[in-house]
N, C-alpha and C positions, 0 to 999 in steps of 0.2 A: 295399181294393176298388177300388183306381185313381181315386177322387174325391177332390179337392183342397177344402178349404173354408177360406176366410178368415176369421178371428175378428178381429173388431176390438178393438183394445185402448183403451178409452176413458181409461185412465190416462195413457197414451202421448200424447194429444193435450192434455192438461189442463196440461203443462209439467212442470217437476222437483218439484212440491209444495212449494218454497220460495218461493213469489211469482214464478215463471216465467210466462213470456209462454205464452198459450193457442194451440197449434199445431193447424192445420187442414191437411188434404190438399188440394191443386190438383192439377188436370189441365193440363199444359202440352203445347202443340202444339210440338214440337221445332224444325221448320224455321223457323217464325217466332219462338219463344221467348216466345210470348204464352200466358197464364193463359186459359182457357176459362172465361169469367163468364155465360154464357149459353147457353141451346139453340138459340137463334138462331146463335150464331158456332159451335157444335159442329156444327149441322146443314149449314152452308156447309162446313166442313172435312170432313166426312162424304162429303157429295156430290162434293167433289173427289176423294175416294178410292174412288168406285165405290158408296156406299152410297145406296139409296133409302128413302124412308118406306115403311112397312108398316102398311097400314090395316086388316088383317083381323084384328088380334088384340084385346087387352084395351083397352077404352077408356079405361083409367086410365092407360096407358103411352105413351110415346112410344116407337116401335119403328122399327127400321132392319134392313134386308136387303141382300144383295149378289146379284145373279144368279149371280155366278161361284163361288158358296159356299152352305154350308147354314146358315152362321151368322146369329143374329139377336141386335142389339143391343136391350134392353129397359131403359126409364129411367123412373123415376116423373115423372109430368106436372109435378109441383110441384119447381122447380128446387133448392128449399132442402133437399129429400131426397136430391139428388144426393150421394152420399157415395163413399167410396173403394173400396167393392164394386163400383159401378158404373164408376169410374174404371180401375179394375185390369181389368175385362172388355173395355172400349175399348182399352186399351194391348195386352192379349194378341190381341184380334182384328186390331189395326192395329200390328204389330211396327215398330220404329224411327219411330215416327210421333209418339206421344205417351209422357209419362213422368208419374209422380204424384210431386210432392214435398209436404215439409212447408213450410207458409209461416209 
């Protein structure tokens, strides 16, 4: 039906099962090489790319929109719930600016 769904693989994030380190995904800002570690730093980067905060939606979400696009980025207010699904959404809507890596 033309819809792609990302299914998280929790086993992949737990290491190799033989005492390996726990791996987690991080969002990296490619121009600076910095890992996005807070919504404050992410919002600063997004603003520089033309994204603006959108206040008309769900109060449980941080949302960003671009006037030149119909895209909307929706993120949970709790940064600890910011997972790879949200990271890949940002990557797709900002090609060549962000990358998701295993840490």
